[in-house]
C-alpha positions in Angstrom: 30.7 6.5 -28.3 27.1 5.0 -29.5 25.5 5.0 -26.2 22.0 3.2 -27.0 24.2 0.6 -29.1 26.3 0.0 -26.2 23.4 -0.5 -23.7 21.8 -2.8 -26.4 24.6 -5.1 -26.0 24.8 -5.2 -22.5 20.6 -5.7 -21.8 20.5 -8.2 -24.7 22.8 -10.6 -22.7 20.6 -13.6 -21.6 19.7 -13.9 -18.1 20.8 -10.3 -17.6 20.1 -7.7 -14.9 21.1 -4.3 -15.8 20.6 -1.3 -12.9 20.7 2.2 -15.2 20.5 5.4 -12.6 20.5 8.4 -14.5 19.2 12.0 -12.9 15.6 12.8 -13.3 14.8 14.7 -16.6 18.0 12.6 -18.1 15.7 10.9 -20.7 15.6 7.7 -19.5 12.3 6.8 -20.7 13.4 8.3 -24.4 16.1 5.4 -24.5 14.0 2.9 -23.8 12.1 3.7 -26.7 15.1 3.3 -28.4 15.7 -0.1 -27.5 12.4 -1.1 -28.9 14.2 -2.0 -32.5 16.1 -4.6 -30.5 13.4 -6.6 -29.0 9.6 -8.0 -29.9 8.5 -5.9 -27.3 9.4 -4.0 -24.2 7.4 -4.5 -21.3 7.5 -1.4 -18.8 6.2 -2.5 -14.9 5.9 0.1 -12.8 5.0 0.5 -8.9 2.8 3.8 -10.0 -0.2 3.9 -12.1 0.3 7.6 -12.5 3.6 7.1 -14.7 2.2 4.3 -16.9 -1.0 6.9 -17.7 1.6 9.4 -18.5 2.7 7.1 -21.1 0.4 5.5 -22.5 -0.3 8.2 -25.2 3.0 7.4 -26.6 3.9 5.9 -29.9 4.2 2.2 -30.0 2.0 1.4 -26.9 0.3 -1.7 -27.5 -2.7 -2.9 -25.5 -1.7 -6.8 -26.0 1.5 -8.1 -25.0 1.7 -10.2 -27.7 1.6 -7.4 -30.3 5.2 -5.9 -31.0 5.8 -2.8 -29.2 5.8 -1.2 -25.5 3.7 -2.8 -22.8 2.9 -1.1 -19.8 1.6 -2.9 -16.8 2.0 -3.1 -13.0 3.0 -6.2 -11.4 -0.6 -7.0 -9.9 -2.1 -6.4 -13.4 0.3 -8.7 -15.4 -1.4 -11.9 -15.9 0.1 -15.4 -15.3 -0.2 -16.4 -19.0 0.7 -13.0 -20.0 4.0 -13.4 -17.8 4.8 -17.1 -19.3 4.5 -15.4 -23.0 6.8 -12.9 -22.3 9.7 -15.0 -20.6 9.6 -17.2 -23.5 9.6 -14.4 -26.2 12.2 -12.0 -27.3 11.0 -9.5 -24.4 12.8 -7.0 -22.1 11.1 -6.2 -19.0 12.1 -2.7 -17.7 11.3 -2.2 -13.7 10.9 1.5 -13.6 11.1 3.4 -10.5 13.5 0.2 -9.2 13.9 1.6 -5.8 10.5 1.1 -5.0 10.4 -2.8 -5.9 12.4 -2.5 -2.4 11.2 0.0 -0.4 7.8 -0.9 -0.9 8.4 -4.7 -1.7 10.0 -4.9 1.6 7.2 -3.4 3.6 3.3 -3.2 2.3 3.4 -4.4 -1.5 5.7 -7.8 -0.9 4.8 -9.1 -4.6 6.9 -6.4 -6.0 9.7 -8.4 -4.7 8.2 -11.4 -5.6 7.8 -10.5 -9.3 11.5 -9.3 -9.3 12.4 -13.1 -8.2 10.0 -14.8 -10.4 11.3 -13.3 -13.7 14.7 -14.5 -12.7 13.7 -18.1 -12.9 13.6 -18.0 -16.7 17.0 -18.5 -18.1 15.9 -16.1 -20.7 15.1 -13.1 -19.2 16.4 -9.7 -19.7 15.9 -6.9 -16.9 16.7 -3.6 -16.8 16.0 -1.4 -13.4 15.4 2.3 -13.7 15.9 4.6 -11.2 17.2 8.1 -9.9 17.7 7.7 -6.3 19.4 4.2 -5.6 21.5 4.8 -2.0 24.5 2.9 -1.2 23.1 0.8 1.3 20.2 0.1 -1.1 22.7 -0.5 -4.1 24.6 -3.2 -1.7 21.5 -5.2 -1.1 20.7 -5.0 -4.5 23.7 -6.5 -6.0 23.8 -9.2 -3.7 20.0 -10.2 -4.9 21.1 -10.1 -8.4 24.5 -11.6 -8.4 22.5 -14.4 -6.6 19.4 -14.6 -9.3 20.7 -13.6 -12.5 23.8 -14.6 -14.5 24.7 -11.4 -15.5 24.8 -8.2 -13.8 25.6 -4.8 -15.0 25.4 -1.1 -13.3 25.5 1.9 -15.4 25.7 4.8 -13.1 25.0 8.1 -15.1 24.6 10.0 -12.2 23.2 9.2 -9.1 21.2 12.0 -7.0 22.0 14.7 -9.6 19.4 17.1 -10.5 19.1 19.7 -13.8 16.5 21.3 -11.8 18.6 22.1 -8.8 16.8 24.8 -6.0 18.0 28.0 -6.0 17.8 28.3 -2.4 17.2 26.0 0.6 16.2 26.5 4.0 15.8 24.1 7.0 13.6 24.9 9.9 11.6 23.1 12.9 8.6 22.4 11.7 6.4 24.9 13.5 8.3 27.6 11.9 8.0 25.8 8.6 4.4 25.5 8.6 3.8 28.9 10.1 6.3 30.4 7.1 4.0 28.3 4.6 0.4 29.9 5.8 1.9 33.4 5.9 3.6 33.4 2.6 0.1 31.4 1.2 -2.0 35.1 3.1 0.6 38.1 2.2 2.8 37.0 -0.6 2.5 35.7 -3.9 5.6 33.2 -4.6 4.2 31.2 -7.0 3.0 27.6 -7.1 3.7 25.5 -3.9 3.9 22.0 -2.9 3.5 21.2 0.6 4.6 17.2 1.3 2.7 15.8 4.5 3.4 12.5 6.5 0.1 10.9 6.3 -3.4 11.0 4.7 -4.9 12.6 7.6 -2.5 15.4 7.5 -3.1 15.8 4.1 -6.9 16.5 4.7 -6.5 18.7 7.6 -4.1 20.9 5.7 -6.1 21.1 2.5 -9.6 22.0 4.7 -7.5 24.7 6.7 -5.9 26.8 3.6 -9.6 26.3 2.0 -11.1 27.9 4.4 -8.7 30.8 4.5 -9.4 31.2 0.8 -6.5 30.1 -0.7 -6.6 27.8 -4.3 -5.6 24.6 -2.9 -5.8 21.0 -4.2 -4.6 18.2 -2.6 -2.7 15.0 -3.8 -3.1 11.0 -1.8 -2.3 7.4 -2.6 -5.0 5.8 -5.1 -6.4 9.2 -6.4 -3.3 10.4 -8.2 -4.8 9.9 -11.6 -7.8 12.0 -10.5 -5.4 14.9 -9.0 -3.9 14.8 -12.5 -7.0 15.5 -14.1 -8.3 18.5 -11.7 -4.7 19.7 -12.4 -5.1 19.7 -16.2 -8.5 21.6 -15.8 -7.7 24.2 -13.1 -4.2 24.2 -11.5 -4.4 24.9 -7.7 -1.7 27.5 -6.3 -0.9 25.0 -3.2 -0.8 21.8 -3.8 -0.7 19.4 -0.1 0.4 15.9 -0.8 1.3 12.6 0.6 4.5 11.0 -1.1 2.2 9.7 -3.8 3.1 13.0 -5.4 6.6 12.5 -5.4 6.9 9.9 -8.4 6.2 10.2 -12.0 4.1 13.3 -11.9 5.5 16.5 -13.6 3.6 20.0 -13.0 4.3 23.6 -14.4 5.3 26.2 -12.3 6.2 24.7 -9.1 8.5 27.7 -7.2 8.3 26.1 -3.5 8.7 22.8 -2.3 7.7 22.7 1.5 8.5 19.1 3.3 6.8 19.2 6.8 8.3 15.7 8.1 11.8 14.0 7.6 11.4 10.9 4.7 14.0 8.9 3.8 16.9 10.1 1.5 15.6 8.9 -2.0 12.2 9.8 -1.0 13.2 13.3 0.0 14.9 13.7 -2.9 12.1 12.4 -5.7 9.9 15.2 -3.6 12.9 18.2 -4.3 12.7 17.0 -7.8 8.9 17.9 -8.3 10.1 21.2 -8.3 11.5 23.4 -11.4 10.1 19.9 -13.6 9.9 22.5 -16.5 13.1 24.9 -16.1 11.6 26.9 -13.4 13.8 28.3 -10.5 12.4 27.0 -7.1 13.3 27.5 -3.4 13.1 24.1 -1.0 12.5 24.2 2.3 12.6 21.1 4.8 11.8 20.0 8.2 14.4 19.4 10.9 14.4 17.5 14.3 13.8 19.5 17.0 17.3 19.9 19.3 17.9 18.2 22.7 19.4 21.1 24.0 17.8 22.6 26.8 17.4 26.1 25.0 16.7 24.4 21.7 13.6 22.2 23.6 12.2 26.0 24.8 13.1 27.5 21.5 10.7 24.7 19.8 7.7 24.9 22.6 7.8 28.5 22.1 7.7 28.1 18.5 5.0 25.7 18.7 2.9 27.6 20.9 3.1 30.4 18.6 2.1 28.1 15.6 -0.7 26.8 17.4 -2.0 30.1 18.7 -1.8 31.5 14.7 -3.6 29.0 13.6 -6.5 29.1 15.8 -6.8 32.8 15.4 -6.7 32.5 11.6 -9.8 29.9 11.8 -11.4 31.9 13.9 -11.2 34.9 11.8 -12.4 32.9 9.0 
């Protein structure tokens, strides 16, 4: 079967939405470029500017939506006139990282979901949503919404939650032990490049300052500053990268051999974070945080470990 030809037939139906799910690194972006021969233009809409930055140097990318080719935009950057033009022409909308249209659209970026409903109002709309991380619960919500707003709906699942770059080792630790392990690994051993994912910007800046003081080669990445981080990464890659979930989408880094996640994100975000390891075939390890237990001895164990963690942290800062 010619998969590209089959996909083209599916997405070419008027007023259709195709949910296309495939593992990270499978080649979703390459396939979208191949679809250009069937459309006047393809409009890639991403919630992440970092992804668009990575794509803008590729062939067939155009700066004006009226040109034939690939037009890159965010929801916020697409003007009403450009949107009206696209809806009236033979265009394919590609909503990249589609799970974020719901995860973020239902919270701090409502325009993402508004955009989906807006383009569904045109009876000529052809849309494809791309993702590697759709949970069963989210799929049920998407299915309900799409079937209520589009004439045709097709779900293509090449393999959800599957990765070519699977970790070679996984270890789950309570947070104090996880951070203690990271600190002493950085001080005493050469374990390859490492990413520490934190739950907040404040925590990222704290740990960046902490490891800098210890003389560790480190950098940071937070929302709104991904482009600046990528520029620093290309010029002088650090051994340790401390980041929020902003780094978990669309940023491919060489030589990442250790992934530390210091909190419990939702399932799809956790999957994307782990997927930053081994992007270019490297073997890597994954260390995740577990919640402290509820039994009395588990609570005591947590308190002892947390005390040792705080004392070690203070001692290292005092010595440096």
